[in-house]
C-alpha positions in Angstrom: -44.1 8.9 -14.6 -44.0 7.9 -10.9 -41.3 5.4 -11.5 -39.2 8.0 -13.3 -39.7 10.5 -10.5 -38.6 8.0 -8.0 -35.5 7.2 -10.0 -34.6 10.8 -10.3 -35.1 11.4 -6.6 -33.0 8.4 -5.8 -30.2 9.7 -8.0 -30.4 13.2 -6.5 -30.3 11.8 -3.0 -27.4 9.5 -3.9 -25.4 12.4 -5.3 -25.8 14.2 -2.0 -24.9 11.2 0.0 -21.6 10.8 -1.9 -20.4 13.8 -0.1 -21.5 12.7 3.4 -18.0 12.7 4.7 -16.9 11.5 8.1 -16.8 14.2 10.8 -14.4 14.1 13.8 -14.4 16.5 16.7 -10.6 16.4 16.9 -7.7 14.7 15.1 -4.0 14.7 16.2 -1.3 13.9 13.7 2.5 14.5 14.0 2.1 16.7 17.1 -0.5 18.9 15.4 -4.1 19.0 16.6 -7.0 19.8 14.3 -10.6 20.5 15.4 -14.0 20.2 13.6 -12.5 17.8 11.1 -14.3 16.7 8.0 -12.6 13.8 6.2 -12.5 14.2 2.4 -10.4 11.3 1.2 -8.4 8.5 2.7 -5.8 6.8 0.5 -3.3 4.0 1.3 -0.9 6.5 2.7 -2.6 9.8 3.4 -5.8 11.4 4.8 -7.2 14.6 3.4 -9.5 16.8 5.4 -11.0 20.2 6.2 -10.6 21.5 9.8 -10.5 24.7 11.8 -7.1 25.3 10.1 -8.4 24.9 6.6 -7.6 22.3 4.0 -4.9 19.9 5.0 -3.5 16.4 4.6 -1.2 14.2 6.7 0.4 10.7 6.5 -1.6 7.9 8.1 1.7 6.7 9.6 1.7 9.9 11.7 -1.6 9.0 13.3 -2.0 7.2 16.6 -2.4 3.4 16.4 -6.1 3.7 17.2 -6.7 6.1 14.3 -4.5 4.0 12.0 -6.8 1.1 12.7 -9.9 3.3 12.3 -8.7 4.3 8.8 -7.6 0.7 7.9 -3.9 1.8 7.5 -1.7 -1.0 6.2 2.0 -0.2 6.3 2.8 -2.9 3.7 0.2 -1.6 1.2 1.6 1.9 1.7 5.0 1.0 0.4 5.6 2.2 -3.2 6.1 -0.4 -5.9 9.6 -1.1 -7.2 10.4 0.8 -10.4 12.0 -1.0 -13.3 13.0 1.2 -16.2 14.7 -0.3 -19.2 17.1 2.1 -20.9 17.0 2.2 -24.7 20.0 2.7 -27.0 20.1 6.4 -26.1 20.6 5.6 -22.4 17.3 7.2 -21.5 14.9 5.1 -19.5 11.4 4.8 -20.8 9.0 6.6 -18.4 7.3 4.2 -16.1 5.4 4.4 -12.8 8.1 6.1 -10.8 7.9 5.9 -7.1 9.3 9.3 -6.3 9.6 12.8 -7.6 13.4 12.4 -7.8 13.1 9.4 -10.1 10.7 11.0 -12.5 12.8 14.2 -12.5 15.9 12.1 -13.3 14.2 10.5 -16.2 13.1 13.9 -17.6 16.5 15.5 -17.1 18.2 12.5 -18.9 15.8 13.0 -21.8 16.4 16.7 -21.9 20.2 16.2 -21.8 19.9 13.8 -24.8 17.9 16.4 -26.8 20.4 19.1 -26.1 23.2 16.7 -27.2 21.5 16.1 -30.6 20.4 19.7 -31.2 23.7 21.3 -30.4 26.1 19.1 -32.4 29.1 20.9 -33.7 29.0 22.3 -37.3 31.8 22.7 -39.8 33.5 26.1 -39.4 36.1 27.6 -41.7 38.4 30.6 -41.5 37.0 33.4 -43.7 39.1 34.4 -46.7 38.7 37.5 -49.0 37.7 35.4 -52.0 34.6 33.8 -50.3 31.1 34.9 -51.1 29.6 35.1 -47.7 26.1 36.1 -46.5 26.1 37.8 -43.1 23.2 37.5 -40.7 22.5 40.3 -38.1 21.9 40.7 -35.3 23.2 37.3 -34.5 21.8 34.0 -35.6 18.5 33.9 -33.7 15.9 36.2 -32.2 15.7 36.2 -28.4 13.5 33.7 -26.6 12.1 30.4 -27.6 8.7 28.7 -27.7 8.3 25.7 -25.4 7.3 22.7 -27.5 4.1 20.8 -26.9 6.1 17.7 -25.9 3.1 15.4 -26.3 2.2 16.2 -29.9 4.9 18.2 -31.8 6.7 16.5 -34.7 10.0 18.4 -35.2 10.3 17.0 -38.7 7.4 19.2 -39.8 9.0 22.4 -38.4 12.5 22.0 -39.7 13.5 24.8 -42.1 16.6 25.5 -44.3 17.0 29.3 -44.5 20.8 29.0 -45.4 20.5 26.5 -48.2 20.9 29.1 -51.0 24.2 30.4 -49.6 27.4 28.6 -49.9 28.9 30.3 -46.9 27.2 32.2 -44.1 28.3 34.1 -41.0 27.0 36.6 -38.5 28.1 39.8 -36.8 28.9 37.6 -33.7 31.7 35.8 -35.5 32.5 37.6 -38.8 36.0 35.9 -39.2 34.5 32.5 -39.3 32.1 31.1 -42.0 29.8 28.0 -42.0 28.5 25.9 -44.9 24.9 26.9 -45.6 23.8 23.5 -46.9 24.8 21.9 -43.6 22.6 24.1 -41.4 19.0 24.3 -40.3 16.6 26.3 -38.1 13.8 24.6 -36.2 11.5 26.7 -33.8 10.5 23.5 -32.0 14.1 22.6 -31.0 15.2 26.2 -30.4 14.1 25.8 -26.7 17.1 23.5 -26.3 19.7 25.7 -28.1 22.6 26.1 -25.6 25.0 28.2 -27.7 23.3 30.8 -29.8 26.5 32.3 -31.1 26.7 29.6 -33.7 24.2 28.1 -36.2 22.7 24.6 -35.8 23.5 21.4 -37.7 20.9 20.1 -40.2 19.4 17.1 -38.4 18.8 13.8 -40.1 15.4 12.0 -40.2 16.6 9.5 -37.6 17.8 12.3 -35.2 14.4 14.0 -35.5 12.5 10.8 -34.8 14.6 10.3 -31.7 13.9 13.9 -30.6 10.1 13.2 -31.0 10.5 10.1 -28.8 12.4 12.0 -26.2 9.8 14.8 -26.2 7.1 12.2 -25.4 9.2 11.1 -22.5 9.5 14.7 -21.3 5.8 15.3 -21.6 4.9 12.1 -19.7 7.4 13.0 -17.0 6.0 16.5 -16.6 2.5 15.0 -16.1 3.9 12.5 -13.5 5.6 15.2 -11.6 2.5 17.3 -11.5 0.5 14.3 -10.2 3.2 13.5 -7.6 3.5 17.1 -6.4 -0.2 18.0 -6.7 -2.0 14.8 -5.7 -5.5 16.3 -5.4 -7.4 15.0 -8.4 -10.4 16.9 -10.0 -12.7 14.6 -8.0 -10.9 15.4 -4.8 -11.0 19.1 -5.6 -14.7 18.9 -6.3 -15.3 17.1 -3.0 -13.3 19.7 -1.1 -15.4 22.5 -2.6 -18.7 20.7 -1.9 -17.7 19.9 1.7 -16.9 23.6 2.2 -20.0 24.8 0.5 -22.6 22.1 1.4 -25.6 24.5 1.5 -24.9 25.6 -2.1 -24.3 22.0 -3.2 -27.6 20.9 -1.6 -29.5 23.8 -3.2 -27.9 23.0 -6.6 -28.9 19.3 -6.3 -32.4 20.3 -5.4 -32.7 22.7 -8.3 -31.4 19.9 -10.6 -34.0 17.5 -9.3 -36.9 20.0 -9.7 -35.7 20.8 -13.2 -35.6 17.2 -14.3 -39.0 16.6 -12.7 -40.5 19.5 -14.5 -39.1 18.3 -17.8 -40.5 14.8 -17.3 -43.9 16.2 -16.5 -43.8 18.5 -19.5 -42.9 15.6 -21.7 -45.8 13.5 -20.3 -48.2 16.3 -20.8 -47.2 16.7 -24.5 -47.7 12.9 -25.1 
């Protein structure tokens, strides 16, 4: 019992000590002076802290040489790694560890452009003649709006539909003098997000084309996550530490309650045995 209590107490104290961040009376960076500074996190390039001006971060390269030395700033280590992206047959580079927002956005835009190219391929159109049996769709070909696909999981092969298959020729009130061959068309709610011209129907995609779209969707999903990480660098751990540092009395009380609850449970278990 005593050993378990000591262990729990040690864990509770350790959890409090994790957030024992360094405090500085003043910190100057890039011409800006901060007072009552509590350092939250120091990376190879940045320092994150709370001050009299609230939450902030700055580049270590903007600190004075003395503070750079204090925080072990290494300019060589702060340089981003080179990025090597190998294009596939579609010309879209596979998503790697991009070194900048611009590079990741470029990868994503290339993948999106390729999806639009596949989805919006031209379809056969014919001049309408009186002898044609034509089904007319109204209003237009598609309802307004489109659902954004879950780029990480969706399989567009499972959502492909053929609403025009039973009609030899189809048209709409948008272009009644032109007809399209029903068996050559499709509708897919998971590619509609990339429809660029909604005045015409969409070509029935092949298995290979849909597999390629699935691959491009994974690229887009990964790039979206990378952009979020690059533009919002604070991780959940960092966010937690920021909150604890700003609410230390509450955090200490919570840790104490947790310790007492665990201690009570252990005593109860020992009493029952």
